[in-house]
C-alpha positions as CSV (number, residue, x, y, z in Angstrom):
1,X,51.9,68.3,83.0
2,X,51.9,71.6,85.0
3,X,48.1,71.4,85.3
4,X,48.4,67.8,86.6
5,X,51.0,69.0,89.2
6,X,48.6,71.6,90.6
7,X,45.6,69.2,90.5
8,X,47.4,67.0,93.1
9,X,46.2,68.6,96.3
10,X,49.0,67.3,98.5
11,X,51.6,68.6,96.1
12,X,49.9,71.9,95.9
13,X,49.6,72.2,99.6
14,X,53.4,71.5,100.0
15,X,54.2,74.0,97.3
16,X,52.1,76.7,99.0
17,X,53.9,76.2,102.3
18,X,57.4,75.7,100.9
19,X,57.5,78.8,98.7
20,X,56.8,81.3,101.4
21,X,59.3,79.6,103.7
22,X,61.9,79.6,101.0
23,X,61.6,83.4,100.8
24,X,61.3,83.9,104.6
25,X,64.4,81.8,105.5
26,X,67.0,84.4,104.5
27,X,65.1,87.0,106.6
28,X,65.0,84.6,109.5
29,X,68.8,84.1,109.2
30,X,69.4,87.8,109.0
31,X,67.3,88.4,112.2
32,X,69.1,85.6,114.0
33,X,72.5,86.9,113.0
34,X,71.7,90.5,113.9
35,X,70.2,89.4,117.3
36,X,73.3,87.4,118.1
37,X,75.6,90.3,117.3
38,X,73.7,92.9,119.2
39,X,72.4,91.0,122.2
40,X,74.0,87.5,122.2
41,X,76.6,86.1,124.5
42,X,80.2,85.6,123.5
43,X,79.5,82.2,121.8
44,X,76.6,83.6,119.8
45,X,78.6,86.6,118.6
46,X,81.4,84.4,117.5
47,X,79.0,82.1,115.6
48,X,77.4,85.2,114.0
49,X,80.8,86.6,112.8
50,X,81.8,83.2,111.4
51,X,78.4,82.9,109.5
52,X,78.7,86.4,108.0
53,X,82.4,85.8,107.1
54,X,81.3,82.7,105.1
55,X,78.3,84.3,103.4
56,X,78.6,87.0,100.8
57,X,74.8,87.4,100.9
58,X,74.9,88.2,104.6
59,X,77.8,90.6,104.1
60,X,75.7,92.5,101.6
61,X,72.7,92.8,103.8
62,X,72.2,96.3,105.3
63,X,70.9,95.0,108.7
64,X,73.8,92.6,109.1
65,X,76.4,95.2,108.1
66,X,74.9,97.7,110.6
67,X,75.1,95.0,113.4
68,X,78.7,94.2,112.5
69,X,79.6,97.9,112.6
70,X,77.9,98.3,116.0
71,X,79.8,95.3,117.4
72,X,83.0,96.8,116.0
73,X,82.2,100.1,117.8
74,X,81.5,98.2,121.0
75,X,85.0,96.5,120.8
76,X,86.6,99.9,120.2
77,X,84.9,101.3,123.2
78,X,86.1,98.4,125.3
79,X,89.7,98.9,124.2
80,X,89.5,102.6,125.0
81,X,88.1,101.9,128.4
82,X,90.9,99.4,129.0
83,X,93.6,102.0,128.1
84,X,91.9,104.7,130.3
85,X,91.9,102.3,133.3
86,X,95.5,101.3,132.7
87,X,96.6,105.0,132.5
88,X,94.8,105.8,135.8
89,X,96.1,102.8,137.7
90,X,99.4,103.0,139.6
91,X,102.4,100.9,138.5
92,X,102.0,97.3,139.7
93,X,98.2,97.6,139.8
94,X,97.4,98.1,136.1
95,X,94.5,96.0,134.9
96,X,94.9,93.2,132.4
97,X,91.4,93.7,130.9
98,X,88.5,96.2,131.0
99,X,86.6,96.0,134.3
100,X,83.3,95.5,132.4
101,X,84.3,92.3,130.7
102,X,82.1,89.3,131.5
103,X,83.1,85.6,131.3
104,X,84.1,84.7,127.7
105,X,84.7,88.4,126.7
106,X,87.9,89.7,125.3
107,X,88.7,86.7,123.2
108,X,91.6,87.8,120.9
109,X,90.7,85.3,118.3
110,X,87.1,86.6,118.1
111,X,88.2,90.2,117.9
112,X,90.6,89.3,115.1
113,X,87.8,87.5,113.3
114,X,85.5,90.6,113.7
115,X,88.2,93.0,112.4
116,X,89.0,90.7,109.4
117,X,85.2,90.6,108.6
118,X,85.0,94.4,108.8
119,X,87.9,94.7,106.3
120,X,86.3,92.0,104.1
121,X,83.1,94.0,103.9
122,X,85.3,96.7,102.4
123,X,83.0,99.6,102.9
124,X,84.7,103.1,102.7
125,X,82.0,104.6,104.9
126,X,83.7,102.6,107.8
127,X,87.0,104.3,107.4
128,X,86.6,106.5,110.5
129,X,85.8,103.5,112.6
130,X,88.7,101.4,111.2
131,X,91.2,104.1,112.0
132,X,90.8,103.3,115.7
133,X,92.1,99.7,115.0
134,X,95.1,100.5,112.9
135,X,97.4,99.3,115.6
136,X,95.6,96.0,116.0
137,X,96.0,94.1,112.7
138,X,97.8,94.5,109.4
139,X,94.5,93.8,107.5
140,X,93.2,97.2,108.7
141,X,96.4,98.9,107.5
142,X,96.2,97.2,104.1
143,X,92.5,98.1,103.7
144,X,93.0,101.8,104.7
145,X,96.1,102.0,102.5
146,X,94.2,100.6,99.4
147,X,91.6,103.4,99.8
148,X,94.5,105.9,99.7
149,X,93.5,109.5,99.4
150,X,90.0,108.7,100.6
151,X,91.4,107.6,104.0
152,X,93.8,110.5,104.5
153,X,91.5,113.0,106.2
154,X,90.2,110.4,108.7
155,X,93.8,109.1,109.4
156,X,95.2,112.6,110.0
157,X,92.2,113.5,112.3
158,X,92.6,110.3,114.3
159,X,96.3,110.8,114.7
160,X,95.5,114.0,116.5
161,X,92.5,112.6,118.3
162,X,91.8,113.9,121.9
163,X,92.4,110.3,123.1
164,X,96.1,111.1,122.9
165,X,95.7,113.6,125.7
166,X,93.2,111.6,127.7
167,X,95.3,108.4,127.4
168,X,92.5,106.2,126.0
169,X,93.6,105.6,122.5
170,X,93.6,101.9,121.6
171,X,97.1,100.4,121.9
172,X,99.6,101.2,119.2
173,X,96.9,103.2,117.3
174,X,99.2,106.1,116.3
175,X,102.0,103.8,115.2
176,X,99.5,101.8,113.1
177,X,98.3,105.0,111.5
178,X,101.8,105.9,110.5
179,X,102.3,102.4,109.2
180,X,99.2,102.9,107.1
181,X,100.6,106.1,105.6
182,X,103.8,104.3,104.9
183,X,101.9,101.6,103.1
184,X,100.1,104.2,101.0
185,X,103.4,105.7,100.0
186,X,104.7,102.3,99.0
187,X,101.6,101.4,97.1
188,X,101.4,104.8,95.4
189,X,97.7,105.2,96.4
190,X,98.1,108.9,97.5
191,X,98.5,112.1,95.5
192,X,101.8,113.9,95.3
193,X,100.4,116.6,97.6
194,X,99.4,114.0,100.2
195,X,102.7,112.2,99.8
196,X,104.6,115.4,100.6
197,X,102.4,115.9,103.6
198,X,103.2,112.4,104.9
199,X,106.9,112.9,104.4
200,X,106.8,116.2,106.2
201,X,104.9,114.6,109.1
202,X,107.5,111.8,109.4
203,X,110.3,114.4,109.2
204,X,108.8,116.3,112.1
205,X,108.5,113.1,114.2
206,X,112.1,112.1,113.6
207,X,113.3,115.6,114.5
208,X,111.1,116.4,117.4
209,X,109.3,113.4,119.0
210,X,110.8,111.3,121.8
211,X,108.0,108.7,121.6
212,X,109.6,105.5,120.4
213,X,106.4,104.2,118.9
214,X,106.0,107.3,116.7
215,X,109.6,107.2,115.7
216,X,109.2,103.6,114.6
217,X,106.2,104.7,112.5
218,X,108.2,107.5,111.0
219,X,110.9,105.0,110.1
220,X,108.4,103.0,108.2
221,X,107.5,106.0,106.1
222,X,111.3,106.6,105.6
223,X,111.6,103.0,104.3
224,X,108.7,103.4,102.0
225,X,109.8,106.7,100.5
226,X,113.6,106.7,100.9
227,X,113.2,110.5,100.9
228,X,116.6,112.2,101.3
229,X,115.4,114.5,104.0
230,X,114.0,111.5,106.0
231,X,117.2,109.6,105.5
232,X,119.1,112.5,107.0
233,X,116.7,112.8,109.9
234,X,116.9,109.1,110.7
235,X,120.7,109.3,111.1
236,X,120.7,110.2,114.8
237,X,118.1,107.5,115.5
238,X,120.4,104.9,113.9
239,X,123.4,106.0,115.9
240,X,121.4,105.9,119.1
241,X,122.1,109.6,119.9
242,X,118.4,110.6,119.6
243,X,116.9,110.7,123.1
244,X,113.7,108.7,123.6
245,X,111.4,109.1,126.6
246,X,111.7,105.3,127.3
247,X,115.4,104.8,126.9
248,X,115.1,101.0,127.2
249,X,113.6,101.0,123.7
250,X,116.6,102.9,122.2
251,X,118.6,99.8,121.1
252,X,115.5,98.3,119.3
253,X,114.7,101.6,117.6
254,X,118.3,102.2,116.6
255,X,118.5,98.8,114.9
256,X,115.2,99.5,113.0
257,X,116.7,102.8,111.8
258,X,119.9,101.1,110.7
259,X,118.0,98.6,108.6
260,X,116.0,101.3,107.0
261,X,119.0,103.3,106.1
262,X,120.8,100.3,104.7
263,X,117.7,99.5,102.6
264,X,117.5,103.1,101.2
265,X,121.2,103.3,100.5
266,X,121.0,100.0,98.6
267,X,118.0,101.2,96.6
268,X,119.8,104.4,95.7
269,X,122.8,102.5,94.4
270,X,120.6,100.6,91.9
271,X,118.7,103.7,90.6
């Protein structure tokens, strides 16, 4: 029967053409996806991200992963540019988007899809890049927190990144990094040594920092650990006596601290 199949010249010709195409098609898909991510317009990039999100095969392809990572790095650079431009502009003239954006750029839905794809790829070698985006989406926080101790060095380094001094850190990055540390404490994905370091870091923020975003991040660590020294340090925040650089945020931060203390006190009662 097999011999008869190959004796039919038309069937054999079709077979000889179809088999190479069958093996070439994935490579064609990969090339198209990588081209769209690296050089395509906004619509092409969005289509590429959707295609990779829906295909485990594409997610595992090295060329596609590299293109996704490069696109992620491009988005990070745009956010840093935006923050730098906002910091340099006088009040009332601050930009609403980076000056280099073209039509269709800056789609929040697309950026979220890209970030979710990056977390779905779940590659620990991307930890350093993902730390830039800790303030952007909870999926990044969850992913970094699951990696636990492996993420700690990159998180601590990013928290002290020179972008803090140059005012071009992505929005809410440092608060997001603190939230990630809090999640690690809650999940128990860090060693006792690293946990102690995280608690000490939060204690220092509650005692010394007047940055409301950092104080909120430290309160998240307090809620996750209910460490007695953090509970004590959070007291002045809850009463509103702690001075913050942006005083209009004091009521909000005070309410957050009050809820954290209530949670920890209730937890202690049931121990």
